C-alpha positions as CSV (number, residue, x, y, z in Angstrom):
1,X,47.6,9.3,150.2
2,X,45.8,11.7,147.9
3,X,47.2,15.0,147.0
4,X,45.3,18.1,145.8
5,X,46.9,20.4,143.3
6,X,45.6,23.8,142.4
7,X,46.6,26.3,139.8
8,X,47.5,29.8,140.8
9,X,46.2,31.3,137.6
10,X,45.8,35.1,138.0
11,X,45.2,35.8,134.4
12,X,41.8,34.1,134.1
13,X,39.0,36.2,132.5
14,X,35.5,34.9,132.3
15,X,34.1,34.5,128.8
16,X,31.5,37.2,128.0
17,X,28.0,36.2,127.0
18,X,27.6,36.2,123.3
19,X,25.1,35.5,120.6
20,X,25.2,33.4,117.5
21,X,26.2,35.1,114.3
22,X,23.4,34.9,111.8
23,X,24.2,34.5,108.2
24,X,21.7,36.7,106.4
25,X,20.6,35.6,102.9
26,X,20.8,37.6,99.8
27,X,17.9,39.9,99.1
28,X,15.6,38.5,96.4
29,X,11.9,38.9,96.1
30,X,9.0,36.9,94.6
31,X,5.4,37.8,93.9
32,X,2.5,36.7,96.1
33,X,-0.5,36.8,93.8
34,X,-3.4,34.5,94.6
35,X,-6.6,35.4,92.6
36,X,-8.7,34.5,95.6
37,X,-7.0,37.2,97.7
38,X,-7.9,40.9,97.5
39,X,-4.2,42.0,97.6
40,X,-0.8,41.1,96.2
41,X,2.8,42.0,97.1
42,X,6.4,41.0,96.8
43,X,8.0,39.1,99.6
44,X,11.6,37.7,100.2
45,X,12.4,34.3,98.6
46,X,13.8,33.1,101.9
47,X,10.5,33.4,103.4
48,X,7.4,31.3,102.7
49,X,3.7,32.3,102.8
50,X,1.4,30.2,104.9
51,X,-2.4,30.7,105.3
52,X,-3.2,31.4,108.9
53,X,-5.5,28.6,109.8
54,X,-5.5,28.9,113.6
55,X,-6.1,32.0,115.6
56,X,-6.0,31.4,119.4
57,X,-7.2,27.8,118.8
58,X,-10.1,29.0,116.6
59,X,-10.5,29.4,112.9
60,X,-9.5,32.9,111.8
61,X,-12.4,35.2,111.0
62,X,-11.0,36.0,107.6
63,X,-9.7,33.6,104.8
64,X,-7.2,36.3,103.8
65,X,-5.0,36.1,106.9
66,X,-1.6,34.8,106.3
67,X,2.0,34.7,107.7
68,X,5.3,35.1,106.0
69,X,7.7,32.7,107.8
70,X,11.4,33.1,108.0
71,X,12.5,29.7,109.5
72,X,16.3,30.5,109.4
73,X,15.7,33.6,111.4
74,X,12.9,32.2,113.7
75,X,10.6,35.1,112.6
76,X,7.2,35.6,111.2
77,X,5.2,38.5,109.7
78,X,1.6,38.1,110.6
79,X,-0.8,39.7,108.1
80,X,-4.4,40.2,109.0
81,X,-6.8,41.6,106.4
82,X,-10.3,43.2,106.9
83,X,-12.8,44.6,104.5
84,X,-13.8,48.2,105.4
85,X,-17.5,48.8,105.9
86,X,-17.7,52.7,106.0
87,X,-15.6,55.4,107.6
88,X,-16.5,54.6,111.2
89,X,-15.3,51.0,110.6
90,X,-12.0,52.4,109.2
91,X,-11.5,54.6,112.3
92,X,-12.2,51.6,114.5
93,X,-9.6,49.5,112.6
94,X,-7.0,52.3,112.9
95,X,-7.7,52.7,116.6
96,X,-7.2,49.0,117.1
97,X,-3.8,49.1,115.4
98,X,-2.7,52.0,117.7
99,X,-4.0,50.0,120.8
100,X,-2.2,46.8,119.7
101,X,1.1,48.7,119.1
102,X,0.8,50.7,122.3
103,X,0.4,47.5,124.3
104,X,4.2,47.2,123.8
105,X,4.7,50.4,125.8
106,X,5.7,48.4,128.9
107,X,8.9,47.1,127.4
108,X,9.4,49.8,124.6
109,X,11.9,52.6,124.8
110,X,10.0,54.5,122.1
111,X,7.4,54.0,119.4
112,X,7.7,55.9,116.2
113,X,4.7,56.1,113.8
114,X,5.4,57.8,110.5
115,X,2.7,57.7,107.8
116,X,3.4,56.5,104.3
117,X,1.7,56.8,100.8
118,X,2.8,54.6,97.9
119,X,2.3,54.9,94.2
120,X,-0.2,52.0,94.4
121,X,-2.7,54.1,96.4
122,X,-1.7,52.5,99.7
123,X,-1.7,54.7,102.7
124,X,-0.8,53.8,106.3
125,X,1.5,53.9,109.3
126,X,4.7,52.1,109.9
127,X,5.4,51.6,113.6
128,X,8.9,51.1,114.8
129,X,9.0,50.0,118.5
130,X,12.4,50.4,120.2
131,X,13.6,48.4,123.1
132,X,12.8,44.9,124.3
133,X,9.3,44.9,122.9
134,X,7.8,41.6,121.6
135,X,7.4,43.2,118.1
136,X,9.7,45.8,116.9
137,X,8.0,46.5,113.5
138,X,4.3,46.8,112.8
139,X,2.2,48.5,110.1
140,X,-1.2,49.1,108.7
141,X,-2.0,49.7,105.1
142,X,-5.3,50.8,103.5
143,X,-6.9,52.4,100.5
144,X,-9.3,54.1,103.1
145,X,-12.4,52.7,101.3
146,X,-12.4,48.9,100.9
147,X,-9.1,47.3,102.1
148,X,-7.2,47.2,105.4
149,X,-4.1,45.1,106.0
150,X,-2.2,45.0,109.3
151,X,1.3,43.4,109.7
152,X,3.5,42.6,112.7
153,X,6.9,41.1,112.8
154,X,7.6,38.7,115.7
155,X,10.6,36.5,116.6
156,X,10.2,33.1,118.3
157,X,12.6,34.2,121.1
158,X,12.6,36.3,124.2
159,X,12.9,39.9,123.0
160,X,16.4,41.3,123.3
161,X,16.8,44.5,121.3
162,X,20.6,44.2,121.1
163,X,20.7,40.6,119.9
164,X,17.8,41.1,117.5
165,X,19.0,44.3,116.0
166,X,20.7,42.8,112.9
167,X,17.7,40.7,112.1
168,X,15.2,43.5,112.7
169,X,17.2,45.8,110.5
170,X,17.4,43.1,107.8
171,X,13.7,42.3,107.9
172,X,12.7,46.0,108.1
173,X,13.9,46.4,104.5
174,X,11.6,43.4,103.5
175,X,8.6,44.9,105.3
176,X,9.2,48.2,103.6
177,X,9.5,46.4,100.2
178,X,6.2,44.5,100.9
179,X,4.4,47.8,101.7
180,X,5.9,49.4,98.6
181,X,4.7,46.6,96.3
182,X,1.4,46.1,97.9
183,X,-1.5,46.4,95.5
184,X,-5.3,45.9,96.0
185,X,-6.7,43.5,93.5
186,X,-10.5,43.5,94.0
């Protein structure tokens, strides 16, 4: 004869959902300076630069597009470069950046867009997108005459602002450092 025993445990509490703790590396930077590229900057040593060779299954329109990959964090900063051909072209490039950032409005709690100007004659806008948007940090940088660089940080996970907050804050400092050290070379 089989008997069934049960435990009368009244003190059971379900385990709350949690996230893995990410060990963040020490901040150190190295120079990206390729004579073939029209720009240079410093990027974190825990990231690696990779030429962007595929854009929606096609060859990118510009050989100066690149990514900075952070394998340990599952993140990438996508950098797209364009040459400016007149003021109407600059206005169009800026408008495209605002459109791409505002596409995150569906999931965003807010979008802040302060302007910046660096000592290296680099001007632009740094977008911070709050909430569960796919990209929390984006920017464009330009000299307003010849060069235009757009950057966007993405993680290879479903966006969750709470769980990504430490990594977003950590990489925000790196994006700001990239912008601060960005120089046009041609």
